[in-house]
PDB file of the backbone (N, CA, C, O) and the ligand in Angstrom, with CONECT records:
HET     ZN  A 101       1
ATOM      1  N   MET A   1       8.813  16.534  25.129  1.00  0.00           N
ATOM      2  CA  MET A   1       7.415  16.399  24.725  1.00  0.00           C
ATOM      3  C   MET A   1       7.227  15.118  23.919  1.00  0.00           C
ATOM      4  O   MET A   1       8.114  14.738  23.156  1.00  0.00           O
ATOM      5  N   PRO A   2       6.082  14.446  24.076  1.00  0.00           N
ATOM      6  CA  PRO A   2       5.848  13.205  23.326  1.00  0.00           C
ATOM      7  C   PRO A   2       5.641  13.510  21.849  1.00  0.00           C
ATOM      8  O   PRO A   2       5.044  14.528  21.496  1.00  0.00           O
ATOM      9  N   ASP A   3       6.137  12.619  20.981  1.00  0.00           N
ATOM     10  CA  ASP A   3       5.885  12.778  19.556  1.00  0.00           C
ATOM     11  C   ASP A   3       4.491  12.278  19.213  1.00  0.00           C
ATOM     12  O   ASP A   3       4.012  11.298  19.783  1.00  0.00           O
ATOM     13  N   VAL A   4       3.856  12.952  18.288  1.00  0.00           N
ATOM     14  CA  VAL A   4       2.580  12.486  17.734  1.00  0.00           C
ATOM     15  C   VAL A   4       2.738  12.385  16.225  1.00  0.00           C
ATOM     16  O   VAL A   4       3.550  13.088  15.624  1.00  0.00           O
ATOM     17  N   THR A   5       1.947  11.496  15.619  1.00  0.00           N
ATOM     18  CA  THR A   5       1.822  11.519  14.168  1.00  0.00           C
ATOM     19  C   THR A   5       0.666  12.455  13.860  1.00  0.00           C
ATOM     20  O   THR A   5      -0.494  12.158  14.147  1.00  0.00           O
ATOM     21  N   CYS A   6       1.005  13.573  13.279  1.00  0.00           N
ATOM     22  CA  CYS A   6       0.052  14.670  13.137  1.00  0.00           C
ATOM     23  C   CYS A   6      -0.904  14.422  11.976  1.00  0.00           C
ATOM     24  O   CYS A   6      -0.485  14.056  10.878  1.00  0.00           O
ATOM     25  N   LEU A   7      -2.194  14.627  12.236  1.00  0.00           N
ATOM     26  CA  LEU A   7      -3.213  14.415  11.206  1.00  0.00           C
ATOM     27  C   LEU A   7      -3.131  15.479  10.118  1.00  0.00           C
ATOM     28  O   LEU A   7      -3.529  15.232   8.979  1.00  0.00           O
ATOM     29  N   ARG A   8      -2.630  16.636  10.451  1.00  0.00           N
ATOM     30  CA  ARG A   8      -2.617  17.710   9.463  1.00  0.00           C
ATOM     31  C   ARG A   8      -1.397  17.620   8.546  1.00  0.00           C
ATOM     32  O   ARG A   8      -1.534  17.636   7.322  1.00  0.00           O
ATOM     33  N   CYS A   9      -0.220  17.528   9.131  1.00  0.00           N
ATOM     34  CA  CYS A   9       0.986  17.552   8.297  1.00  0.00           C
ATOM     35  C   CYS A   9       1.500  16.148   7.997  1.00  0.00           C
ATOM     36  O   CYS A   9       2.353  15.973   7.126  1.00  0.00           O
ATOM     37  N   GLY A  10       0.985  15.138   8.716  1.00  0.00           N
ATOM     38  CA  GLY A  10       1.368  13.763   8.434  1.00  0.00           C
ATOM     39  C   GLY A  10       2.743  13.375   8.958  1.00  0.00           C
ATOM     40  O   GLY A  10       3.221  12.277   8.675  1.00  0.00           O
ATOM     41  N   GLN A  11       3.388  14.258   9.719  1.00  0.00           N
ATOM     42  CA  GLN A  11       4.725  13.983  10.224  1.00  0.00           C
ATOM     43  C   GLN A  11       4.697  13.632  11.710  1.00  0.00           C
ATOM     44  O   GLN A  11       3.788  14.029  12.439  1.00  0.00           O
ATOM     45  N   ALA A  12       5.697  12.889  12.141  1.00  0.00           N
ATOM     46  CA  ALA A  12       5.869  12.626  13.571  1.00  0.00           C
ATOM     47  C   ALA A  12       6.660  13.787  14.151  1.00  0.00           C
ATOM     48  O   ALA A  12       7.842  13.966  13.858  1.00  0.00           O
ATOM     49  N   ARG A  13       5.990  14.563  14.969  1.00  0.00           N
ATOM     50  CA  ARG A  13       6.600  15.762  15.529  1.00  0.00           C
ATOM     51  C   ARG A  13       6.207  15.884  16.989  1.00  0.00           C
ATOM     52  O   ARG A  13       5.391  15.111  17.491  1.00  0.00           O
ATOM     53  N   ALA A  14       6.792  16.858  17.664  1.00  0.00           N
ATOM     54  CA  ALA A  14       6.477  17.090  19.071  1.00  0.00           C
ATOM     55  C   ALA A  14       5.002  17.446  19.236  1.00  0.00           C
ATOM     56  O   ALA A  14       4.465  18.285  18.512  1.00  0.00           O
ATOM     57  N   GLY A  15       4.363  16.794  20.199  1.00  0.00           N
ATOM     58  CA  GLY A  15       2.971  17.096  20.509  1.00  0.00           C
ATOM     59  C   GLY A  15       2.871  17.794  21.849  1.00  0.00           C
ATOM     60  O   GLY A  15       3.850  18.333  22.364  1.00  0.00           O
ATOM     61  N   PHE A  16       1.673  17.773  22.402  1.00  0.00           N
ATOM     62  CA  PHE A  16       1.407  18.477  23.656  1.00  0.00           C
ATOM     63  C   PHE A  16       1.477  17.528  24.851  1.00  0.00           C
ATOM     64  O   PHE A  16       1.166  16.343  24.741  1.00  0.00           O
ATOM     65  N   GLU A  17       1.891  18.074  25.994  1.00  0.00           N
ATOM     66  CA  GLU A  17       1.838  17.342  27.261  1.00  0.00           C
ATOM     67  C   GLU A  17       0.401  17.292  27.776  1.00  0.00           C
ATOM     68  O   GLU A  17      -0.046  16.294  28.341  1.00  0.00           O
ATOM     69  N   LYS A  18      -0.305  18.400  27.562  1.00  0.00           N
ATOM     70  CA  LYS A  18      -1.688  18.531  28.018  1.00  0.00           C
ATOM     71  C   LYS A  18      -2.505  19.088  26.855  1.00  0.00           C
ATOM     72  O   LYS A  18      -1.965  19.811  26.018  1.00  0.00           O
ATOM     73  N   PRO A  19      -3.802  18.762  26.788  1.00  0.00           N
ATOM     74  CA  PRO A  19      -4.610  19.308  25.693  1.00  0.00           C
ATOM     75  C   PRO A  19      -4.625  20.836  25.723  1.00  0.00           C
ATOM     76  O   PRO A  19      -4.831  21.425  26.784  1.00  0.00           O
ATOM     77  N   PRO A  20      -4.409  21.488  24.573  1.00  0.00           N
ATOM     78  CA  PRO A  20      -4.436  22.951  24.536  1.00  0.00           C
ATOM     79  C   PRO A  20      -5.844  23.508  24.386  1.00  0.00           C
ATOM     80  O   PRO A  20      -6.036  24.719  24.277  1.00  0.00           O
ATOM     81  N   PHE A  21      -6.827  22.610  24.383  1.00  0.00           N
ATOM     82  CA  PHE A  21      -8.219  22.986  24.161  1.00  0.00           C
ATOM     83  C   PHE A  21      -9.069  22.027  24.981  1.00  0.00           C
ATOM     84  O   PHE A  21      -8.700  20.861  25.119  1.00  0.00           O
ATOM     85  N   PRO A  22     -10.226  22.489  25.545  1.00  0.00           N
ATOM     86  CA  PRO A  22     -11.006  21.595  26.400  1.00  0.00           C
ATOM     87  C   PRO A  22     -11.790  20.537  25.629  1.00  0.00           C
ATOM     88  O   PRO A  22     -11.999  20.651  24.421  1.00  0.00           O
ATOM     89  N   GLY A  23     -12.213  19.518  26.347  1.00  0.00           N
ATOM     90  CA  GLY A  23     -13.212  18.578  25.831  1.00  0.00           C
ATOM     91  C   GLY A  23     -12.669  17.548  24.864  1.00  0.00           C
ATOM     92  O   GLY A  23     -11.471  17.268  24.817  1.00  0.00           O
ATOM     93  N   VAL A  24     -13.600  16.989  24.085  1.00  0.00           N
ATOM     94  CA  VAL A  24     -13.301  15.903  23.154  1.00  0.00           C
ATOM     95  C   VAL A  24     -12.300  16.364  22.094  1.00  0.00           C
ATOM     96  O   VAL A  24     -11.380  15.632  21.730  1.00  0.00           O
ATOM     97  N   ILE A  25     -12.494  17.574  21.614  1.00  0.00           N
ATOM     98  CA  ILE A  25     -11.602  18.078  20.566  1.00  0.00           C
ATOM     99  C   ILE A  25     -10.186  18.241  21.107  1.00  0.00           C
ATOM    100  O   ILE A  25      -9.208  17.952  20.418  1.00  0.00           O
ATOM    101  N   GLY A  26     -10.090  18.710  22.354  1.00  0.00           N
ATOM    102  CA  GLY A  26      -8.772  18.832  22.968  1.00  0.00           C
ATOM    103  C   GLY A  26      -8.062  17.495  23.047  1.00  0.00           C
ATOM    104  O   GLY A  26      -6.851  17.410  22.839  1.00  0.00           O
ATOM    105  N   ALA A  27      -8.835  16.433  23.354  1.00  0.00           N
ATOM    106  CA  ALA A  27      -8.246  15.094  23.404  1.00  0.00           C
ATOM    107  C   ALA A  27      -7.758  14.659  22.030  1.00  0.00           C
ATOM    108  O   ALA A  27      -6.722  14.005  21.913  1.00  0.00           O
ATOM    109  N   ARG A  28      -8.503  15.023  20.990  1.00  0.00           N
ATOM    110  CA  ARG A  28      -8.072  14.693  19.624  1.00  0.00           C
ATOM    111  C   ARG A  28      -6.824  15.475  19.238  1.00  0.00           C
ATOM    112  O   ARG A  28      -5.933  14.955  18.568  1.00  0.00           O
ATOM    113  N   VAL A  29      -6.772  16.736  19.671  1.00  0.00           N
ATOM    114  CA  VAL A  29      -5.578  17.548  19.397  1.00  0.00           C
ATOM    115  C   VAL A  29      -4.366  16.918  20.077  1.00  0.00           C
ATOM    116  O   VAL A  29      -3.286  16.824  19.494  1.00  0.00           O
ATOM    117  N   LEU A  30      -4.565  16.493  21.314  1.00  0.00           N
ATOM    118  CA  LEU A  30      -3.477  15.878  22.064  1.00  0.00           C
ATOM    119  C   LEU A  30      -2.949  14.629  21.349  1.00  0.00           C
ATOM    120  O   LEU A  30      -1.742  14.389  21.309  1.00  0.00           O
ATOM    121  N   GLU A  31      -3.860  13.846  20.792  1.00  0.00           N
ATOM    122  CA  GLU A  31      -3.468  12.595  20.137  1.00  0.00           C
ATOM    123  C   GLU A  31      -2.927  12.788  18.729  1.00  0.00           C
ATOM    124  O   GLU A  31      -2.107  11.998  18.262  1.00  0.00           O
ATOM    125  N   GLY A  32      -3.385  13.842  18.049  1.00  0.00           N
ATOM    126  CA  GLY A  32      -3.096  13.883  16.620  1.00  0.00           C
ATOM    127  C   GLY A  32      -2.723  15.225  16.043  1.00  0.00           C
ATOM    128  O   GLY A  32      -2.913  15.449  14.847  1.00  0.00           O
ATOM    129  N   THR A  33      -2.193  16.135  16.857  1.00  0.00           N
ATOM    130  CA  THR A  33      -1.788  17.429  16.317  1.00  0.00           C
ATOM    131  C   THR A  33      -0.422  17.804  16.874  1.00  0.00           C
ATOM    132  O   THR A  33      -0.196  17.738  18.082  1.00  0.00           O
ATOM    133  N   CYS A  34       0.476  18.193  15.994  1.00  0.00           N
ATOM    134  CA  CYS A  34       1.786  18.646  16.457  1.00  0.00           C
ATOM    135  C   CYS A  34       1.700  20.125  16.871  1.00  0.00           C
ATOM    136  O   CYS A  34       0.766  20.838  16.503  1.00  0.00           O
ATOM    137  N   THR A  35       2.684  20.552  17.630  1.00  0.00           N
ATOM    138  CA  THR A  35       2.664  21.935  18.128  1.00  0.00           C
ATOM    139  C   THR A  35       2.828  22.947  16.984  1.00  0.00           C
ATOM    140  O   THR A  35       2.365  24.083  17.081  1.00  0.00           O
ATOM    141  N   VAL A  36       3.494  22.521  15.899  1.00  0.00           N
ATOM    142  CA  VAL A  36       3.683  23.424  14.755  1.00  0.00           C
ATOM    143  C   VAL A  36       2.340  23.723  14.102  1.00  0.00           C
ATOM    144  O   VAL A  36       2.025  24.878  13.811  1.00  0.00           O
ATOM    145  N   CYS A  37       1.537  22.657  13.868  1.00  0.00           N
ATOM    146  CA  CYS A  37       0.234  22.851  13.216  1.00  0.00           C
ATOM    147  C   CYS A  37      -0.731  23.593  14.137  1.00  0.00           C
ATOM    148  O   CYS A  37      -1.561  24.375  13.674  1.00  0.00           O
ATOM    149  N   TRP A  38      -0.621  23.347  15.436  1.00  0.00           N
ATOM    150  CA  TRP A  38      -1.461  24.105  16.370  1.00  0.00           C
ATOM    151  C   TRP A  38      -1.157  25.598  16.263  1.00  0.00           C
ATOM    152  O   TRP A  38      -2.069  26.424  16.277  1.00  0.00           O
ATOM    153  N   GLY A  39       0.121  25.938  16.156  1.00  0.00           N
ATOM    154  CA  GLY A  39       0.503  27.340  15.976  1.00  0.00           C
ATOM    155  C   GLY A  39      -0.055  27.908  14.679  1.00  0.00           C
ATOM    156  O   GLY A  39      -0.472  29.065  14.623  1.00  0.00           O
ATOM    157  N   ASP A  40      -0.057  27.063  13.613  1.00  0.00           N
ATOM    158  CA  ASP A  40      -0.659  27.502  12.343  1.00  0.00           C
ATOM    159  C   ASP A  40      -2.140  27.782  12.534  1.00  0.00           C
ATOM    160  O   ASP A  40      -2.672  28.758  12.005  1.00  0.00           O
ATOM    161  N   TRP A  41      -2.819  26.894  13.314  1.00  0.00           N
ATOM    162  CA  TRP A  41      -4.246  27.103  13.550  1.00  0.00           C
ATOM    163  C   TRP A  41      -4.498  28.405  14.328  1.00  0.00           C
ATOM    164  O   TRP A  41      -5.434  29.142  14.015  1.00  0.00           O
ATOM    165  N   LEU A  42      -3.669  28.684  15.334  1.00  0.00           N
ATOM    166  CA  LEU A  42      -3.881  29.907  16.121  1.00  0.00           C
ATOM    167  C   LEU A  42      -3.787  31.150  15.234  1.00  0.00           C
ATOM    168  O   LEU A  42      -4.530  32.114  15.420  1.00  0.00           O
ATOM    169  N   ARG A  43      -2.865  31.114  14.269  1.00  0.00           N
ATOM    170  CA  ARG A  43      -2.771  32.244  13.338  1.00  0.00           C
ATOM    171  C   ARG A  43      -4.014  32.319  12.445  1.00  0.00           C
ATOM    172  O   ARG A  43      -4.541  33.399  12.178  1.00  0.00           O
ATOM    173  N   GLN A  44      -4.468  31.147  11.993  1.00  0.00           N
ATOM    174  CA  GLN A  44      -5.669  31.095  11.153  1.00  0.00           C
ATOM    175  C   GLN A  44      -6.890  31.587  11.941  1.00  0.00           C
ATOM    176  O   GLN A  44      -7.734  32.316  11.419  1.00  0.00           O
ATOM    177  N   GLN A  45      -6.961  31.169  13.211  1.00  0.00           N
ATOM    178  CA  GLN A  45      -8.082  31.569  14.054  1.00  0.00           C
ATOM    179  C   GLN A  45      -8.108  33.092  14.226  1.00  0.00           C
ATOM    180  O   GLN A  45      -9.163  33.718  14.135  1.00  0.00           O
ATOM    181  N   THR A  46      -6.947  33.669  14.471  1.00  0.00           N
ATOM    182  CA  THR A  46      -6.861  35.124  14.623  1.00  0.00           C
ATOM    183  C   THR A  46      -7.329  35.818  13.348  1.00  0.00           C
ATOM    184  O   THR A  46      -8.018  36.837  13.394  1.00  0.00           O
ATOM    185  N   MET A  47      -6.936  35.240  12.197  1.00  0.00           N
ATOM    186  CA  MET A  47      -7.350  35.813  10.923  1.00  0.00           C
ATOM    187  C   MET A  47      -8.872  35.747  10.774  1.00  0.00           C
ATOM    188  O   MET A  47      -9.500  36.714  10.342  1.00  0.00           O
ATOM    189  N   LEU A  48      -9.465  34.599  11.133  1.00  0.00           N
ATOM    190  CA  LEU A  48     -10.919  34.454  11.032  1.00  0.00           C
ATOM    191  C   LEU A  48     -11.639  35.419  11.975  1.00  0.00           C
ATOM    192  O   LEU A  48     -12.632  36.042  11.597  1.00  0.00           O
ATOM    193  N   ILE A  49     -11.128  35.538  13.208  1.00  0.00           N
ATOM    194  CA  ILE A  49     -11.757  36.438  14.187  1.00  0.00           C
ATOM    195  C   ILE A  49     -11.722  37.871  13.663  1.00  0.00           C
ATOM    196  O   ILE A  49     -12.717  38.592  13.738  1.00  0.00           O
ATOM    197  N   ASN A  50     -10.581  38.273  13.138  1.00  0.00           N
ATOM    198  CA  ASN A  50     -10.456  39.638  12.624  1.00  0.00           C
ATOM    199  C   ASN A  50     -11.303  39.835  11.380  1.00  0.00           C
ATOM    200  O   ASN A  50     -11.980  40.851  11.224  1.00  0.00           O
ATOM    201  N   HIS A  51     -11.252  38.841  10.493  1.00  0.00           N
ATOM    202  CA  HIS A  51     -11.950  38.964   9.222  1.00  0.00           C
ATOM    203  C   HIS A  51     -13.457  39.058   9.408  1.00  0.00           C
ATOM    204  O   HIS A  51     -14.117  39.898   8.798  1.00  0.00           O
ATOM    205  N   TYR A  52     -13.995  38.183  10.262  1.00  0.00           N
ATOM    206  CA  TYR A  52     -15.441  38.154  10.468  1.00  0.00           C
ATOM    207  C   TYR A  52     -15.879  39.038  11.631  1.00  0.00           C
ATOM    208  O   TYR A  52     -17.072  39.133  11.920  1.00  0.00           O
ATOM    209  N   GLY A  53     -14.932  39.680  12.294  1.00  0.00           N
ATOM    210  CA  GLY A  53     -15.291  40.533  13.424  1.00  0.00           C
ATOM    211  C   GLY A  53     -15.971  39.759  14.533  1.00  0.00           C
ATOM    212  O   GLY A  53     -16.958  40.220  15.107  1.00  0.00           O
ATOM    213  N   LEU A  54     -15.434  38.556  14.841  1.00  0.00           N
ATOM    214  CA  LEU A  54     -16.099  37.666  15.794  1.00  0.00           C
ATOM    215  C   LEU A  54     -15.883  38.101  17.226  1.00  0.00           C
ATOM    216  O   LEU A  54     -14.815  38.590  17.595  1.00  0.00           O
ATOM    217  N   ASN A  55     -16.921  37.912  18.027  1.00  0.00           N
ATOM    218  CA  ASN A  55     -16.833  38.034  19.482  1.00  0.00           C
ATOM    219  C   ASN A  55     -16.689  36.615  20.026  1.00  0.00           C
ATOM    220  O   ASN A  55     -17.622  35.816  19.944  1.00  0.00           O
ATOM    221  N   VAL A  56     -15.517  36.304  20.583  1.00  0.00           N
ATOM    222  CA  VAL A  56     -15.257  34.922  21.006  1.00  0.00           C
ATOM    223  C   VAL A  56     -16.114  34.497  22.200  1.00  0.00           C
ATOM    224  O   VAL A  56     -16.135  33.318  22.555  1.00  0.00           O
ATOM    225  N   MET A  57     -16.816  35.438  22.818  1.00  0.00           N
ATOM    226  CA  MET A  57     -17.756  35.074  23.883  1.00  0.00           C
ATOM    227  C   MET A  57     -19.120  34.660  23.313  1.00  0.00           C
ATOM    228  O   MET A  57     -19.961  34.123  24.035  1.00  0.00           O
ATOM    229  N   ASP A  58     -19.328  34.908  22.041  1.00  0.00           N
ATOM    230  CA  ASP A  58     -20.599  34.596  21.389  1.00  0.00           C
ATOM    231  C   ASP A  58     -20.636  33.105  21.027  1.00  0.00           C
ATOM    232  O   ASP A  58     -19.751  32.627  20.316  1.00  0.00           O
ATOM    233  N   PRO A  59     -21.645  32.362  21.505  1.00  0.00           N
ATOM    234  CA  PRO A  59     -21.682  30.917  21.260  1.00  0.00           C
ATOM    235  C   PRO A  59     -21.645  30.562  19.771  1.00  0.00           C
ATOM    236  O   PRO A  59     -21.022  29.571  19.388  1.00  0.00           O
ATOM    237  N   GLN A  60     -22.300  31.354  18.938  1.00  0.00           N
ATOM    238  CA  GLN A  60     -22.295  31.050  17.502  1.00  0.00           C
ATOM    239  C   GLN A  60     -20.892  31.230  16.916  1.00  0.00           C
ATOM    240  O   GLN A  60     -20.457  30.453  16.066  1.00  0.00           O
ATOM    241  N   ALA A  61     -20.203  32.254  17.378  1.00  0.00           N
ATOM    242  CA  ALA A  61     -18.836  32.483  16.919  1.00  0.00           C
ATOM    243  C   ALA A  61     -17.921  31.340  17.371  1.00  0.00           C
ATOM    244  O   ALA A  61     -17.051  30.900  16.620  1.00  0.00           O
ATOM    245  N   ARG A  62     -18.124  30.867  18.593  1.00  0.00           N
ATOM    246  CA  ARG A  62     -17.292  29.760  19.099  1.00  0.00           C
ATOM    247  C   ARG A  62     -17.545  28.482  18.320  1.00  0.00           C
ATOM    248  O   ARG A  62     -16.619  27.727  18.022  1.00  0.00           O
ATOM    249  N   LYS A  63     -18.826  28.247  17.989  1.00  0.00           N
ATOM    250  CA  LYS A  63     -19.165  27.060  17.196  1.00  0.00           C
ATOM    251  C   LYS A  63     -18.502  27.144  15.812  1.00  0.00           C
ATOM    252  O   LYS A  63     -17.948  26.167  15.308  1.00  0.00           O
ATOM    253  N   PHE A  64     -18.575  28.314  15.231  1.00  0.00           N
ATOM    254  CA  PHE A  64     -17.957  28.559  13.930  1.00  0.00           C
ATOM    255  C   PHE A  64     -16.447  28.280  13.985  1.00  0.00           C
ATOM    256  O   PHE A  64     -15.898  27.613  13.109  1.00  0.00           O
ATOM    257  N   LEU A  65     -15.792  28.801  15.025  1.00  0.00           N
ATOM    258  CA  LEU A  65     -14.339  28.611  15.152  1.00  0.00           C
ATOM    259  C   LEU A  65     -13.994  27.142  15.421  1.00  0.00           C
ATOM    260  O   LEU A  65     -12.999  26.625  14.913  1.00  0.00           O
ATOM    261  N   THR A  66     -14.836  26.478  16.231  1.00  0.00           N
ATOM    262  CA  THR A  66     -14.572  25.071  16.527  1.00  0.00           C
ATOM    263  C   THR A  66     -14.691  24.224  15.266  1.00  0.00           C
ATOM    264  O   THR A  66     -13.876  23.332  15.031  1.00  0.00           O
ATOM    265  N   GLN A  67     -15.708  24.505  14.456  1.00  0.00           N
ATOM    266  CA  GLN A  67     -15.869  23.760  13.205  1.00  0.00           C
ATOM    267  C   GLN A  67     -14.690  24.006  12.276  1.00  0.00           C
ATOM    268  O   GLN A  67     -14.213  23.089  11.608  1.00  0.00           O
ATOM    269  N   ASN A  68     -14.228  25.237  12.239  1.00  0.00           N
ATOM    270  CA  ASN A  68     -13.077  25.548  11.403  1.00  0.00           C
ATOM    271  C   ASN A  68     -11.805  24.900  11.940  1.00  0.00           C
ATOM    272  O   ASN A  68     -10.939  24.485  11.170  1.00  0.00           O
ATOM    273  N   MET A  69     -11.698  24.816  13.255  1.00  0.00           N
ATOM    274  CA  MET A  69     -10.530  24.155  13.843  1.00  0.00           C
ATOM    275  C   MET A  69     -10.493  22.683  13.466  1.00  0.00           C
ATOM    276  O   MET A  69      -9.442  22.153  13.106  1.00  0.00           O
ATOM    277  N   GLU A  70     -11.646  22.024  13.549  1.00  0.00           N
ATOM    278  CA  GLU A  70     -11.701  20.612  13.166  1.00  0.00           C
ATOM    279  C   GLU A  70     -11.326  20.426  11.701  1.00  0.00           C
ATOM    280  O   GLU A  70     -10.579  19.515  11.344  1.00  0.00           O
ATOM    281  N   ALA A  71     -11.864  21.317  10.854  1.00  0.00           N
ATOM    282  CA  ALA A  71     -11.555  21.222   9.427  1.00  0.00           C
ATOM    283  C   ALA A  71     -10.066  21.447   9.186  1.00  0.00           C
ATOM    284  O   ALA A  71      -9.452  20.768   8.363  1.00  0.00           O
ATOM    285  N   PHE A  72      -9.497  22.397   9.903  1.00  0.00           N
ATOM    286  CA  PHE A  72      -8.099  22.780   9.710  1.00  0.00           C
ATOM    287  C   PHE A  72      -7.151  21.687  10.206  1.00  0.00           C
ATOM    288  O   PHE A  72      -6.202  21.319   9.514  1.00  0.00           O
ATOM    289  N   LEU A  73      -7.415  21.175  11.406  1.00  0.00           N
ATOM    290  CA  LEU A  73      -6.476  20.241  12.039  1.00  0.00           C
ATOM    291  C   LEU A  73      -6.724  18.790  11.641  1.00  0.00           C
ATOM    292  O   LEU A  73      -5.783  18.009  11.497  1.00  0.00           O
ATOM    293  N   PHE A  74      -7.994  18.435  11.465  1.00  0.00           N
ATOM    294  CA  PHE A  74      -8.326  17.024  11.245  1.00  0.00           C
ATOM    295  C   PHE A  74      -8.809  16.753   9.820  1.00  0.00           C
ATOM    296  O   PHE A  74      -9.132  15.618   9.472  1.00  0.00           O
ATOM    297  N   ARG A  75      -8.855  17.792   9.012  1.00  0.00           N
ATOM    298  CA  ARG A  75      -9.339  17.670   7.636  1.00  0.00           C
ATOM    299  C   ARG A  75     -10.753  17.109   7.595  1.00  0.00           C
ATOM    300  O   ARG A  75     -11.090  16.290   6.740  1.00  0.00           O
ATOM    301  N   ALA A  76     -11.579  17.570   8.543  1.00  0.00           N
ATOM    302  CA  ALA A  76     -12.966  17.118   8.628  1.00  0.00           C
ATOM    303  C   ALA A  76     -13.882  18.279   8.311  1.00  0.00           C
ATOM    304  O   ALA A  76     -13.756  19.346   8.913  1.00  0.00           O
ATOM    305  N   GLY A  77     -14.797  18.097   7.381  1.00  0.00           N
ATOM    306  CA  GLY A  77     -15.748  19.155   7.056  1.00  0.00           C
ATOM    307  C   GLY A  77     -15.116  20.262   6.244  1.00  0.00           C
ATOM    308  O   GLY A  77     -13.970  20.161   5.808  1.00  0.00           O
ATOM    309  N   ALA A  78     -15.875  21.311   6.050  1.00  0.00           N
ATOM    310  CA  ALA A  78     -15.447  22.401   5.183  1.00  0.00           C
ATOM    311  C   ALA A  78     -14.930  23.566   6.010  1.00  0.00           C
ATOM    312  O   ALA A  78     -15.457  23.870   7.081  1.00  0.00           O
ATOM    313  N   GLN A  79     -13.901  24.205   5.502  1.00  0.00           N
ATOM    314  CA  GLN A  79     -13.391  25.411   6.147  1.00  0.00           C
ATOM    315  C   GLN A  79     -14.062  26.621   5.531  1.00  0.00           C
ATOM    316  O   GLN A  79     -14.378  26.633   4.341  1.00  0.00           O
ATOM    317  N   ALA A  80     -14.275  27.635   6.347  1.00  0.00           N
ATOM    318  CA  ALA A  80     -14.816  28.891   5.834  1.00  0.00           C
ATOM    319  C   ALA A  80     -13.776  29.544   4.935  1.00  0.00           C
ATOM    320  O   ALA A  80     -12.579  29.530   5.221  1.00  0.00           O
ATOM    321  N   GLU A  81     -14.264  30.113   3.847  1.00  0.00           N
ATOM    322  CA  GLU A  81     -13.388  30.898   3.007  1.00  0.00           C
ATOM    323  C   GLU A  81     -13.240  32.285   3.631  1.00  0.00           C
ATOM    324  O   GLU A  81     -14.189  32.817   4.208  1.00  0.00           O
ATOM    325  N   VAL A  82     -12.072  32.851   3.515  1.00  0.00           N
ATOM    326  CA  VAL A  82     -11.909  34.231   3.921  1.00  0.00           C
ATOM    327  C   VAL A  82     -12.182  35.075   2.676  1.00  0.00           C
ATOM    328  O   VAL A  82     -11.314  35.301   1.833  1.00  0.00           O
ATOM    329  N   ASP A  83     -13.434  35.528   2.610  1.00  0.00           N
ATOM    330  CA  ASP A  83     -13.938  36.220   1.432  1.00  0.00           C
ATOM    331  C   ASP A  83     -14.279  37.645   1.850  1.00  0.00           C
ATOM    332  O   ASP A  83     -15.211  37.862   2.624  1.00  0.00           O
ATOM    333  N   THR A  84     -13.535  38.602   1.344  1.00  0.00           N
ATOM    334  CA  THR A  84     -13.694  39.980   1.814  1.00  0.00           C
ATOM    335  C   THR A  84     -15.053  40.574   1.447  1.00  0.00           C
ATOM    336  O   THR A  84     -15.450  41.586   2.024  1.00  0.00           O
ATOM    337  N   SER A  85     -15.769  39.973   0.507  1.00  0.00           N
ATOM    338  CA  SER A  85     -17.082  40.507   0.145  1.00  0.00           C
ATOM    339  C   SER A  85     -18.130  40.185   1.204  1.00  0.00           C
ATOM    340  O   SER A  85     -19.224  40.749   1.193  1.00  0.00           O
ATOM    341  N   ARG A  86     -17.793  39.275   2.120  1.00  0.00           N
ATOM    342  CA  ARG A  86     -18.761  38.886   3.139  1.00  0.00           C
ATOM    343  C   ARG A  86     -18.271  39.278   4.525  1.00  0.00           C
ATOM    344  O   ARG A  86     -18.635  38.635   5.509  1.00  0.00           O
ATOM    345  N   GLN A  87     -17.476  40.290   4.618  1.00  0.00           N
ATOM    346  CA  GLN A  87     -16.902  40.652   5.901  1.00  0.00           C
ATOM    347  C   GLN A  87     -17.978  40.917   6.942  1.00  0.00           C
ATOM    348  O   GLN A  87     -18.967  41.594   6.660  1.00  0.00           O
ATOM    349  N   GLY A  88     -17.792  40.390   8.133  1.00  0.00           N
ATOM    350  CA  GLY A  88     -18.711  40.635   9.225  1.00  0.00           C
ATOM    351  C   GLY A  88     -19.893  39.694   9.277  1.00  0.00           C
ATOM    352  O   GLY A  88     -20.770  39.854  10.126  1.00  0.00           O
ATOM    353  N   THR A  89     -19.936  38.716   8.390  1.00  0.00           N
ATOM    354  CA  THR A  89     -21.039  37.773   8.423  1.00  0.00           C
ATOM    355  C   THR A  89     -20.494  36.353   8.548  1.00  0.00           C
ATOM    356  O   THR A  89     -19.407  36.045   8.060  1.00  0.00           O
ATOM    357  N   ILE A  90     -21.257  35.507   9.200  1.00  0.00           N
ATOM    358  CA  ILE A  90     -20.945  34.085   9.222  1.00  0.00           C
ATOM    359  C   ILE A  90     -21.997  33.423   8.336  1.00  0.00           C
ATOM    360  O   ILE A  90     -23.184  33.401   8.662  1.00  0.00           O
ATOM    361  N   ASP A  91     -21.541  32.894   7.231  1.00  0.00           N
ATOM    362  CA  ASP A  91     -22.451  32.322   6.241  1.00  0.00           C
ATOM    363  C   ASP A  91     -22.502  30.818   6.428  1.00  0.00           C
ATOM    364  O   ASP A  91     -21.525  30.114   6.173  1.00  0.00           O
ATOM    365  N   TRP A  92     -23.645  30.336   6.872  1.00  0.00           N
ATOM    366  CA  TRP A  92     -23.802  28.878   7.025  1.00  0.00           C
ATOM    367  C   TRP A  92     -24.305  28.307   5.717  1.00  0.00           C
ATOM    368  O   TRP A  92     -24.511  27.098   5.610  1.00  0.00           O
TER     369      TRP A  92
HETATM  370 ZN    ZN A 101       1.461  18.860  12.149  1.00  0.00          ZN2+
END
């Protein structure tokens, strides 16, 4: 696998052969995310889906997850807090 300099961990590590996500963001992941950090994101995503009770077919839920993915992997924007007092809501 090709090495990438990862935007999240800052290390040169194994990256992806193909984007693990579609579109522009997938291209950014391919260029700047190592497979280790992607695995960290998948765990974080599962936590967010469970915590907020998200339906991944719901466009608003997908937008929420995409924004959190960008924040998590690229350090862009704000990440949602996992706050148990707001379970089941997406607070914009
Ligand atoms: Zn990394």
